[in-house]
N, C-alpha and C positions, 0 to 999 in steps of 0.2 A: 713203403719206400720204393719197392720194385715196380708197383703200379704207377707211381708218380714218374719214375724214370722212363717207363714205356710210353707214357703220355707225352713227355718231352721229345723222345725220339720220333714219335708219330708226327708231332707238330713240325719238327725240323724236316722230316721227309715230305710232308705236304707242302711246306714252304718252298722246298727245293724243286718239287715237281711243278709248282705253279709259277716259278720264276721263268719269265719269257724275256731274255735279254734284248732282242731287237725291238720288241714291243714296249717293254718297260723303260727302255732308254731312248725312245724315239722322241725327237723334238722337231716340230714343224718350223720351217723357215719363216722369218718375218716377211710379211707382204707376199707370202707364197701365192702364186697365181692359181686361179681355178681353171682346170683343164677345159679348153673349149674345142679341141680337136678330138679325133677318135683315139681313145685310150688303147694301148697295145693289148691285143687279145691275151698274150702271154708275156708278162714282164721279163726282160732279159737281165740276167745276173752276170756281171762282168768282174772276173777276178783280176784285180790290179796289183797283186803282189804286195809290196811294201811302199808303193808310191804315196807321196804326201797329198793331203787334201788340197793344198795350194796348186799343185800341178794338175790334179784332176779337175779342179774348177776351171783352170785355163783351157784344158783340153775340151771338156764337154760343154762349157758355155760357148766356146768357139765353134762347136758343132751345132749350136742352136738349142741346147737343152737348158731348162730352168731347174735349179735345185729346190725341191719342195720340202725336204726334211732330211734328217740325218740321225744316226745312232752311233754311240760309242760306249764300250765297256771293256773290262778286263776279265779274263777267265783262264783257266788252265787248259791243257792240251785236250781235255775231254770234250771241249766244244770247238773243235777245229773247223776250218772253213768248208770241209766237205759236207758238213751238216747244214744244209741250206734251206730246208723245208720251212723253217720259221721265217727266214728272211724273205722267201718267196711269198708266203702268206701275208706278210706285212706290206710287201710291194703291191699285191693285189688290193689290199684294203685301202691304201692311200692313192691308188690309181697311178702308180709310177710306170713309166714306159721302160726305163732301165734303172738298174741299181749297180753302182760301183762299190766293191767291197775290198778291204785290205785286212791282212792279219800279220802282226809284227810282234816278235818276242821282245818283251821289255824288261824282264827281270827273272831271277831264279830265287825261290825260297828254299832254305835248308831247314827242314823239319828235324832231321837227325843227320849225323855224319854220313850215314849210308843211304839217306833218302833226300831227294831234292825234287821240287816241283817248279817247272817252267811256267811263267805267267805271260800271256799274250794279250795284246791290245787288238780288239776287233772294232773296225770302223766301217760304216756304210753310208753312202750318200744316195738319196732317192731323187730321180730326175723325171721331168715331163718334157716333151718336145715343146720348144718355144713357139710363140704365137707370131704368125706372119700378119703384117698389117698392110693390106693392099693400098689403102688411102695414103700411106706414107711412102710406100714402095720399099719396104725393107722388113727386117726382123728385129724384134726387141725382147728384152726380158727384164724382170725385176732385179735389183741389186741383191747380192747376198748380204747377210748380216754383217760380215766382215768388211765388205766393200762400202756399205752404208756408213759404218763406223770410220773406216779409213778416210773417206772423202767428206764426211760430215754432212751428207745430204740424203734426202729421199729422192728417188728418181728412177728412170727407166734407161737401161743400157742398150745402145744401138749395136747389134751384133752383125748386121748385114744391110747393105744398101744396094738396090738394083740400079744399074746404069740408066741414066735418063729418066729415072722415076722422080716422084715429087720431092722426096728427101734429098736425092742427088742434086736436083736443080736448085734446091733451097739451101745447099751447102751444109746439110746434115751429114756427119761422117761416122764411120764405124769407130766405136770407142767413145763417142759422145755420150754424156749422161743427160737425158732430157729431164729438166727439173720443173719447167712451167710451159703451159700452152695457153696463150692469151691471158697470162697472169694467173692461171689456175695451177696450183701445185700438183705435180704428178706423183702422189704419194704411193700409188700402187698401179699394177698393170691394168687392173679393171678400170680405174679412173682414166688412164691414158687411152684405152680402147674406146671408152664412152666419149671422151673429148674429141678424138679424131673422127668418130662417127657423127657427132653433133655438128662439127664444122666441115663435114664432107663437101668437097667441091669449092670450099672457100679459102681465102688467104688468111693465115694465122701467123702470129709471132711465136716462135719456138725458142725458149731459153735453154741453152745447153751448158754443161760444165765440160770444158775442154782444156786439158793440160793445166788444170787448176784455176782457169779463168772462166767467169760467167759471160757467155756470149749470146746475143739476140740475133736470130736469123729469121727471115720471112719465107714461109713455105706455102705454096698453093697446093692444098690437098687434092688428091684425085677424087672425083665424084663416085658415089655408089653406083655400081653398074647393075 
């Protein structure tokens, strides 16, 4: 009986040691782009306190970053946010340029009258710098899973347009969601990049979702230089 008990304890110990929260709870974003620029030599980990994911998406997509994955789990205080080595290792593995992370107390468990355990929610979003598309004259990124569900479309979000560039002259605006180029659905960032490269220097019909309405606009793409 004692031997059996020791085996159970050993199994629990091994399981606990092999548990890797940021790795085991990592989920890749739908339509996550393949990084085409230079990945940061050292991913930057950014402590965002208790800010909501919604706010972080607005801030960092506005800065031209694509969310490529995320992780979320609950744990007690023994896994507080100053223990970042595992998060850093995951950031290197997925080639993230930055990672925003939050830690928020969500509940307290009372095991005994004299003993309580605080439970925290740990969340992390992994980001890569967005892709600049010179033939359109702006920056675009994939929609997040939440955005695709909210708007009911697959598409590419326009995050920046250069003055007097191809997109600017073709009435493509920041906040537009590009859904089609010459009738081809833009289901991913890679498909979009391939399309504007294929039609480089030519005039195309770009369909965008703007304020809930589907609009066609004509854009003369810049040629490959």
